[in-house]
C-alpha positions as CSV (number, residue, x, y, z in Angstrom):
1,M,22.6,1.2,-1.5
2,A,20.1,2.6,-4.0
3,V,16.8,4.5,-3.6
4,R,13.9,2.5,-5.0
5,A,10.1,3.0,-5.2
6,V,7.7,0.3,-4.0
7,R,4.1,0.3,-5.1
8,G,1.2,-1.3,-3.3
9,A,-2.6,-1.2,-2.9
10,T,-5.4,-2.8,-1.0
11,Q,-9.2,-2.7,-1.4
12,L,-11.5,-2.2,1.6
13,E,-14.7,-4.1,1.9
14,V,-16.3,-1.1,3.7
15,D,-15.2,2.4,4.7
16,E,-15.0,1.9,8.4
17,R,-12.1,3.2,10.5
18,E,-11.0,-0.1,12.1
19,H,-11.2,-2.0,8.8
20,L,-9.1,0.7,7.1
21,L,-6.5,0.6,9.8
22,E,-6.3,-3.2,9.6
23,R,-6.0,-3.3,5.8
24,V,-3.5,-0.5,5.5
25,A,-1.3,-2.1,8.3
26,E,-1.5,-5.4,6.4
27,L,-0.4,-3.7,3.2
28,V,2.5,-1.9,4.9
29,R,3.7,-5.1,6.7
30,T,3.5,-7.1,3.5
31,V,5.5,-4.4,1.5
32,L,8.2,-4.5,4.2
33,H,8.3,-8.3,4.5
34,S,8.2,-8.9,0.7
35,N,11.2,-6.6,0.2
36,D,13.1,-7.5,3.3
37,L,12.8,-3.9,4.6
38,T,12.6,-2.3,8.0
39,N,11.3,1.1,9.1
40,D,14.9,2.3,8.9
41,D,15.0,1.6,5.2
42,L,12.0,3.9,4.6
43,I,12.6,7.4,3.2
44,S,9.0,8.4,2.8
45,V,5.6,7.0,2.0
46,I,2.7,8.5,0.0
47,F,-0.7,7.1,0.5
48,T,-3.6,7.8,-1.8
49,A,-7.3,6.8,-1.4
50,T,-10.3,6.9,-3.7
51,S,-12.9,9.5,-2.8
52,D,-15.2,7.0,-1.1
53,V,-12.6,6.4,1.6
54,Q,-13.3,8.9,4.3
55,S,-13.2,7.1,7.7
56,E,-9.5,7.7,8.5
57,F,-6.2,8.9,7.1
58,P,-4.4,5.8,5.7
59,A,-1.0,7.2,7.1
60,Y,-2.4,6.9,10.6
61,A,-2.2,3.1,10.3
62,A,1.5,3.4,9.6
63,R,1.9,5.8,12.6
64,L,0.2,3.2,14.8
65,M,2.8,0.7,13.6
66,G,5.6,2.9,15.0
67,M,6.5,4.9,11.9
68,T,6.8,8.1,13.8
69,D,10.0,9.4,12.1
70,V,9.1,8.5,8.5
71,P,7.6,11.3,6.4
72,L,4.1,10.2,5.4
73,L,1.6,11.9,3.1
74,C,-2.0,11.3,2.2
75,A,-3.7,12.4,-1.0
76,R,-6.9,11.8,-3.0
77,E,-6.7,9.4,-5.9
78,L,-8.0,10.7,-9.3
79,E,-11.6,10.0,-10.0
80,I,-11.6,8.1,-13.3
81,G,-14.8,6.6,-14.6
82,G,-15.0,2.8,-13.9
83,G,-12.1,3.0,-11.4
84,M,-12.0,0.5,-8.6
85,P,-13.8,1.7,-5.4
86,L,-12.5,1.7,-1.8
87,V,-8.8,1.5,-2.8
88,V,-5.8,2.7,-0.7
89,R,-2.6,2.9,-2.6
90,L,1.0,3.5,-1.4
91,L,4.2,4.6,-3.0
92,A,7.2,4.0,-0.6
93,H,10.6,5.4,-1.3
94,V,13.2,3.1,0.3
95,E,16.9,2.5,0.5
96,T,17.7,-1.0,-0.6
97,D,20.2,-3.2,-2.4
98,L,17.4,-4.7,-4.5
99,T,17.5,-3.8,-8.2
100,R,14.4,-2.3,-9.8
101,D,13.4,-5.7,-11.2
102,E,13.9,-7.4,-7.8
103,V,11.5,-5.0,-6.0
104,T,8.2,-6.7,-5.1
105,H,5.1,-4.6,-5.4
106,V,2.1,-5.7,-3.3
107,Y,-1.5,-5.8,-4.2
108,L,-4.0,-7.2,-1.7
109,H,-7.7,-8.2,-1.8
110,G,-9.6,-6.7,-4.7
111,A,-6.6,-4.6,-5.6
112,A,-4.8,-7.7,-6.7
113,A,-6.3,-7.2,-10.2
114,L,-4.8,-3.7,-10.6
115,R,-1.2,-4.3,-11.7
116,R,-0.5,-7.7,-13.3
117,D,2.0,-6.0,-15.6
118,L,4.7,-5.5,-13.0
119,A,7.7,-7.8,-13.0
120,H,7.5,-8.8,-9.3
121,V,4.1,-8.6,-7.8
122,H,2.8,-10.1,-4.5
123,A,-0.9,-10.3,-5.3
124,V,-3.3,-11.8,-2.7
125,P,-6.9,-11.6,-3.8
126,D,-9.8,-12.2,-1.5
127,E,-10.9,-15.8,-1.4
128,T,-13.8,-16.6,-3.6
129,K,-17.0,-16.8,-1.6
130,A,-19.0,-20.0,-2.1
């Protein structure tokens, strides 16, 4: 079994606590599902958020999902001009039999446009509004 890193991100529509908790939980669930992982496979998870995200700690969503024995950390994302707003990113360190090129990174909603360069990406953009 190897240690691998899994990346992911989601974009919020608004900085509201319940919305953040829903979007982060969706991101964590999708990362786990896309890589056939369970909580027991997690070593640690680092969450970052852009400076306009202030309604709740993203890691709290993972705690609500039962990740009470996984080390979680929140940090502020760098403020780079022209960067995407309202984004929560994660970097999960996991134990898995997947090779690096088999790991699926997950980008949801507006964040689906962030990393099209990765080999295996599960990208789910928001539906186009008519």
